[in-house]
C-alpha positions as CSV (number, residue, x, y, z in Angstrom):
1,X,0.0,0.0,0.0
2,X,1.1,3.5,-0.7
3,X,1.9,5.5,2.5
4,X,0.8,8.8,1.2
5,X,-2.7,8.6,-0.1
6,X,-2.7,12.2,-1.2
7,X,0.1,11.6,-3.6
8,X,-1.1,8.2,-4.7
9,X,-4.9,8.2,-4.4
10,X,-6.7,4.9,-4.9
11,X,-8.8,4.8,-8.1
12,X,-12.5,4.0,-7.7
13,X,-13.2,1.4,-10.3
14,X,-17.0,1.0,-9.5
15,X,-18.5,3.9,-11.4
16,X,-20.6,4.4,-13.6
17,X,-24.1,3.0,-12.8
18,X,-26.5,1.2,-15.0
19,X,-30.0,-0.4,-14.7
20,X,-32.7,-1.9,-16.7
21,X,-35.8,-4.0,-16.5
22,X,-38.1,-5.9,-18.9
23,X,-41.7,-6.9,-18.5
24,X,-41.7,-10.1,-20.5
25,X,-45.5,-10.0,-21.0
26,X,-45.0,-6.5,-22.5
27,X,-46.9,-4.7,-19.8
28,X,-46.2,-1.0,-20.3
29,X,-45.2,1.1,-17.3
30,X,-44.1,4.7,-17.0
31,X,-40.6,6.0,-16.4
32,X,-40.9,6.6,-12.7
33,X,-39.8,3.1,-11.8
34,X,-36.5,3.1,-13.8
35,X,-35.9,6.6,-12.6
36,X,-36.1,5.5,-8.9
37,X,-33.8,2.6,-9.6
38,X,-31.0,4.7,-11.2
39,X,-31.5,7.6,-8.8
40,X,-30.5,5.2,-6.0
41,X,-27.1,4.9,-7.7
42,X,-26.6,8.7,-7.6
43,X,-23.1,8.5,-6.2
44,X,-21.9,6.4,-9.2
45,X,-22.2,9.5,-11.4
46,X,-20.9,13.0,-11.3
47,X,-23.6,14.9,-13.1
48,X,-21.9,14.8,-16.5
49,X,-24.2,12.3,-18.1
50,X,-27.5,10.5,-17.6
51,X,-29.9,8.8,-20.0
52,X,-32.7,6.3,-20.7
53,X,-33.8,4.0,-23.4
54,X,-37.4,2.8,-23.6
55,X,-39.1,0.2,-25.8
56,X,-42.8,0.2,-26.7
57,X,-43.4,3.9,-26.1
58,X,-44.9,4.8,-29.5
59,X,-47.5,2.0,-30.2
60,X,-49.5,4.3,-32.5
61,X,-46.5,4.6,-34.8
62,X,-45.0,1.1,-34.2
63,X,-44.3,0.6,-37.9
64,X,-42.5,3.9,-38.4
65,X,-38.9,4.8,-37.7
66,X,-38.6,7.5,-35.0
67,X,-35.6,9.8,-35.1
68,X,-34.9,11.6,-31.9
69,X,-32.4,14.4,-32.6
70,X,-30.6,17.0,-30.6
71,X,-29.4,20.3,-32.2
72,X,-26.8,22.7,-31.0
73,X,-28.2,25.5,-33.1
74,X,-31.1,26.5,-35.4
75,X,-29.1,26.0,-38.6
76,X,-28.5,22.3,-37.6
77,X,-32.3,21.9,-37.2
78,X,-33.0,23.4,-40.6
79,X,-30.4,21.3,-42.4
80,X,-31.5,18.1,-40.8
81,X,-35.1,18.6,-41.4
82,X,-34.3,19.3,-45.1
83,X,-32.2,16.2,-45.1
84,X,-35.0,14.0,-43.6
85,X,-37.6,15.4,-46.0
86,X,-35.3,14.7,-48.9
87,X,-34.7,11.0,-48.0
88,X,-37.9,10.0,-46.1
89,X,-41.6,10.6,-46.0
90,X,-42.0,12.5,-42.7
91,X,-45.3,11.6,-41.1
92,X,-45.0,13.8,-38.1
93,X,-42.4,16.1,-36.6
94,X,-42.5,18.0,-33.3
95,X,-40.3,19.4,-30.6
96,X,-39.8,16.9,-27.7
97,X,-41.5,18.4,-24.6
98,X,-39.2,19.3,-21.8
99,X,-39.5,20.8,-18.3
100,X,-37.2,23.6,-17.5
101,X,-35.4,22.8,-14.2
102,X,-32.5,24.5,-12.4
103,X,-30.3,21.4,-12.6
104,X,-30.3,21.2,-16.4
105,X,-28.4,24.0,-18.1
106,X,-27.4,24.8,-21.7
107,X,-29.7,22.2,-23.2
108,X,-29.6,21.8,-27.0
109,X,-32.8,21.7,-29.0
110,X,-34.7,18.4,-29.0
111,X,-37.0,17.2,-31.8
112,X,-38.5,13.9,-33.0
113,X,-39.6,12.8,-36.4
114,X,-41.8,9.8,-37.4
115,X,-40.7,8.7,-40.9
116,X,-41.2,6.0,-43.4
117,X,-39.3,5.0,-46.5
118,X,-40.4,6.0,-49.9
119,X,-39.2,4.5,-53.2
120,X,-39.4,7.8,-55.0
121,X,-37.1,9.5,-52.3
122,X,-34.5,6.8,-52.4
123,X,-31.5,7.8,-54.6
124,X,-30.3,5.4,-57.2
125,X,-26.9,5.2,-55.5
126,X,-28.6,3.7,-52.4
127,X,-31.2,1.6,-54.2
128,X,-29.6,-1.7,-53.3
129,X,-29.6,-1.0,-49.6
130,X,-32.1,-2.9,-47.4
131,X,-34.6,-0.8,-45.5
132,X,-32.5,-1.0,-42.3
133,X,-29.2,-0.4,-44.0
134,X,-30.8,2.7,-45.6
135,X,-31.8,4.1,-42.2
136,X,-28.3,3.3,-40.7
137,X,-26.7,5.0,-43.7
138,X,-28.8,8.1,-43.3
139,X,-28.2,8.2,-39.5
140,X,-24.4,8.0,-40.0
141,X,-24.7,10.8,-42.7
142,X,-26.4,13.1,-40.2
143,X,-23.9,12.5,-37.4
144,X,-20.9,12.8,-39.7
145,X,-21.8,15.7,-42.0
146,X,-24.4,18.0,-40.4
147,X,-22.6,20.3,-38.0
148,X,-24.4,20.5,-34.6
149,X,-26.9,17.7,-35.3
150,X,-26.8,14.4,-33.4
151,X,-29.1,11.4,-33.8
152,X,-30.0,10.2,-30.3
153,X,-32.1,7.2,-31.6
154,X,-33.5,6.0,-34.9
155,X,-35.5,2.8,-34.2
156,X,-39.1,1.6,-34.3
157,X,-41.3,2.0,-31.3
158,X,-38.2,2.8,-29.3
159,X,-36.3,6.0,-28.3
160,X,-33.6,7.3,-26.1
161,X,-33.5,10.4,-23.9
162,X,-30.2,11.6,-22.6
163,X,-28.1,14.6,-21.6
164,X,-25.7,16.3,-19.3
165,X,-26.9,15.9,-15.7
166,X,-27.7,13.2,-13.1
167,X,-30.2,10.7,-14.6
168,X,-33.0,11.7,-12.1
169,X,-32.7,15.3,-13.4
170,X,-32.7,14.1,-17.1
171,X,-35.8,12.1,-16.3
172,X,-37.5,15.2,-14.8
173,X,-36.3,17.4,-17.7
174,X,-37.8,15.0,-20.3
175,X,-40.9,14.3,-18.1
176,X,-40.4,10.5,-18.4
177,X,-43.3,10.0,-16.0
178,X,-45.5,10.7,-19.1
179,X,-44.0,7.9,-21.2
180,X,-44.8,4.2,-21.0
181,X,-42.8,1.2,-22.2
182,X,-42.4,-2.5,-21.5
183,X,-38.6,-2.3,-21.2
184,X,-36.4,0.5,-19.8
185,X,-32.7,0.9,-19.4
186,X,-30.8,3.8,-17.6
187,X,-27.3,5.1,-17.1
188,X,-25.5,7.3,-14.6
189,X,-22.3,8.5,-16.1
190,X,-18.9,9.2,-14.4
191,X,-16.7,10.0,-17.4
192,X,-13.0,9.6,-16.8
193,X,-11.3,9.6,-20.2
194,X,-13.8,11.3,-22.5
195,X,-15.8,14.6,-22.3
196,X,-19.1,15.0,-20.6
197,X,-21.4,16.4,-23.3
198,X,-25.0,15.9,-24.4
199,X,-24.2,13.6,-27.3
200,X,-21.7,11.6,-25.3
201,X,-24.2,10.5,-22.6
202,X,-25.5,7.0,-22.6
203,X,-27.4,5.2,-24.1
204,X,-25.8,4.8,-27.5
205,X,-28.1,3.5,-30.2
206,X,-28.6,2.4,-33.7
207,X,-31.9,1.3,-35.1
208,X,-33.6,-0.5,-32.1
209,X,-30.2,-1.5,-30.5
210,X,-29.2,0.4,-27.4
211,X,-26.2,0.1,-25.0
212,X,-25.5,1.4,-21.5
213,X,-22.0,0.7,-20.3
214,X,-20.0,0.9,-17.1
215,X,-16.3,0.7,-17.6
216,X,-13.8,1.6,-20.3
217,X,-12.7,-0.3,-23.4
218,X,-9.0,-0.6,-23.9
219,X,-9.8,-2.3,-27.2
220,X,-11.6,0.8,-28.5
221,X,-9.0,1.6,-31.2
222,X,-9.2,-1.8,-32.9
223,X,-13.0,-2.1,-32.4
224,X,-13.4,1.3,-34.0
225,X,-11.2,0.4,-37.0
226,X,-13.1,-2.9,-37.4
227,X,-16.6,-1.4,-37.6
228,X,-15.3,1.4,-39.9
229,X,-14.4,-1.3,-42.4
230,X,-18.2,-1.9,-42.7
231,X,-19.1,1.7,-43.1
232,X,-19.9,2.8,-39.5
233,X,-18.6,6.1,-38.1
234,X,-17.8,6.8,-34.5
235,X,-18.6,10.4,-33.8
236,X,-19.7,10.7,-30.2
237,X,-16.2,11.0,-28.6
238,X,-16.5,8.0,-26.3
239,X,-15.5,4.4,-26.4
240,X,-19.0,3.0,-25.5
241,X,-20.5,4.1,-28.8
242,X,-18.7,1.4,-30.7
243,X,-20.5,-1.4,-28.9
244,X,-23.9,-0.3,-30.4
245,X,-22.3,-0.6,-33.9
246,X,-20.7,-3.9,-33.1
247,X,-24.1,-5.3,-32.0
248,X,-25.8,-4.0,-35.2
249,X,-23.0,-5.6,-37.3
250,X,-22.9,-9.0,-35.6
251,X,-26.6,-9.5,-34.8
252,X,-28.4,-7.8,-37.7
253,X,-25.9,-8.0,-40.6
254,X,-24.0,-11.2,-39.7
255,X,-27.2,-12.8,-38.2
256,X,-25.4,-14.3,-35.2
257,X,-27.4,-15.3,-32.1
258,X,-26.8,-13.2,-29.0
259,X,-25.1,-16.1,-27.3
260,X,-22.4,-16.2,-30.0
261,X,-22.1,-12.4,-29.9
262,X,-21.5,-12.5,-26.1
263,X,-18.8,-15.2,-26.6
264,X,-17.2,-12.9,-29.1
265,X,-17.3,-9.8,-26.8
266,X,-16.2,-11.7,-23.6
267,X,-14.3,-14.8,-24.7
268,X,-12.2,-17.3,-22.7
269,X,-8.5,-16.7,-22.7
270,X,-6.3,-18.6,-25.1
271,X,-4.8,-20.6,-22.2
272,X,-8.3,-21.7,-21.2
273,X,-9.3,-22.5,-24.8
274,X,-6.2,-24.6,-25.3
275,X,-7.1,-26.7,-22.2
276,X,-10.7,-27.4,-23.2
277,X,-11.1,-31.2,-23.6
278,X,-14.3,-31.2,-25.8
279,X,-12.9,-30.8,-29.3
280,X,-16.2,-29.2,-30.7
281,X,-16.3,-26.6,-28.0
282,X,-12.6,-25.9,-28.4
283,X,-12.9,-25.4,-32.1
284,X,-16.0,-23.1,-31.6
285,X,-14.0,-20.7,-29.4
286,X,-10.9,-20.9,-31.5
287,X,-12.9,-19.9,-34.6
288,X,-14.6,-17.0,-32.9
289,X,-11.2,-15.7,-31.7
290,X,-9.7,-16.0,-35.1
291,X,-12.6,-14.6,-37.2
292,X,-13.9,-12.0,-34.8
293,X,-10.8,-11.1,-32.8
294,X,-11.2,-7.4,-33.7
295,X,-14.6,-7.4,-32.1
296,X,-13.4,-8.7,-28.8
297,X,-14.0,-6.1,-26.0
298,X,-11.0,-5.7,-23.8
299,X,-10.9,-3.8,-20.5
300,X,-13.3,-3.6,-17.6
301,X,-17.0,-3.5,-18.6
302,X,-20.5,-4.3,-17.6
303,X,-23.3,-3.4,-20.0
304,X,-27.0,-3.9,-20.9
305,X,-28.0,-4.3,-24.5
306,X,-31.6,-3.4,-25.4
307,X,-33.3,-4.5,-28.6
308,X,-36.7,-5.3,-29.9
309,X,-36.6,-8.8,-28.5
310,X,-35.5,-8.0,-24.9
311,X,-32.5,-7.2,-22.9
312,X,-29.0,-8.8,-22.7
313,X,-26.5,-8.2,-19.9
314,X,-22.8,-9.0,-20.0
315,X,-19.6,-8.3,-18.0
316,X,-16.0,-8.7,-18.9
317,X,-14.2,-12.0,-18.5
318,X,-12.8,-11.3,-15.1
319,X,-15.8,-9.2,-14.0
320,X,-14.2,-5.9,-13.1
321,X,-17.6,-4.2,-13.2
322,X,-20.6,-5.4,-11.2
323,X,-23.9,-6.8,-12.6
324,X,-26.7,-8.3,-10.6
325,X,-30.0,-9.9,-11.8
326,X,-33.3,-9.8,-9.9
327,X,-36.3,-11.9,-11.0
328,X,-39.8,-11.0,-10.0
329,X,-42.7,-12.7,-11.7
330,X,-42.7,-11.6,-15.4
331,X,-40.1,-8.9,-14.7
332,X,-36.4,-9.2,-14.9
333,X,-34.1,-6.5,-13.5
334,X,-30.5,-5.9,-14.3
335,X,-28.4,-3.4,-12.3
336,X,-25.0,-2.4,-11.0
337,X,-26.5,-2.6,-7.4
338,X,-28.9,-5.0,-5.9
339,X,-30.1,-2.5,-3.3
340,X,-31.3,-0.1,-6.0
341,X,-33.7,-2.7,-7.5
342,X,-35.0,-3.7,-4.1
343,X,-36.3,-0.2,-3.6
344,X,-38.9,-0.8,-6.3
345,X,-39.4,-4.6,-6.2
346,X,-41.8,-5.9,-3.5
347,X,-41.9,-9.5,-4.6
348,X,-38.5,-11.2,-5.2
349,X,-38.3,-14.7,-6.8
350,X,-34.5,-14.8,-7.1
351,X,-31.4,-12.7,-6.9
352,X,-28.2,-13.9,-8.7
353,X,-24.8,-12.5,-9.7
354,X,-23.7,-13.7,-13.1
355,X,-20.1,-15.1,-13.3
356,X,-17.4,-13.2,-15.2
357,X,-18.3,-13.2,-18.9
358,X,-21.6,-15.0,-18.3
359,X,-24.4,-13.5,-20.4
360,X,-27.9,-12.8,-19.1
361,X,-30.8,-13.1,-21.5
362,X,-34.2,-11.6,-20.7
363,X,-36.5,-11.9,-23.7
364,X,-40.1,-11.2,-24.2
365,X,-42.5,-14.2,-23.9
366,X,-43.4,-13.9,-27.6
367,X,-39.8,-13.5,-28.9
368,X,-38.8,-16.2,-31.4
369,X,-35.1,-15.5,-31.8
370,X,-32.1,-16.8,-30.0
């Protein structure tokens, strides 16, 4: 131990905080529950980032893509709206309602757009893209080329709300008590290596995929170069963003089951693989390490992935970040802290702590995927 703690302070490796829950029967509940859970992890953040993702909140537009955008200035709004009208049929557009509170300052503009694809608006150069690839392409184009505009989310019947502040203040600012969904995730940020700014708060999203992350990725450089080979662009100035793009690439484009994706993200070490006696299992892990080595996530992490089939939780292979699971009837909770879930959960069926690198799958009862 260092004798002089003032000269050699111990680093707190437990921040940030994350939480999520899913009602597997798709019962919709408002944002007050997830807000209370993440607010009980207040000391895991420092007020430089908070955010929420919610699934099932726009049932009246469930077949439309919903773009949530933040703008730093009026020109960005004008350019983005022109862009969206050029490439989509905009069904509805409106400013996202907010409540002015003392804790939230210097907020950008917040708008949402309900859009659908139109053949006559699709340029010939993009005609071969699938519907989802087209939306991804347009999302990346906005983030990359329109100064002051940032896509917060772009999925169907799903959206993210985030900003600079503690999550309970972000919830109050966006009035999340007025929204209902059947799955929610939340994040309380304590940035250490990247700036605290509105676009850099969690969740990070693409289509209906969302990610909240506690930790830091020492593999970010190679992960970033890998996804950029497939046309993705990292523009949010934080390592966590790349996980959302990796999930989209591996699950949607490469059509890998989430179990396989988790084995790619948090694989056994080579020493462990070389000592596996079952030849089939050994070959499985060897092939994943060889083919998808650039998608391996190195460094301490715990995260929750949201998508239109449910929630997935995962920690790094030596579990340097906490993750706990609480089961209560049709509801599954994932959190950095057990105590924060117990504040809202009256009936508990089970509490368990996944092992290092052990994935947690919480899918809707009607989900047919893997």
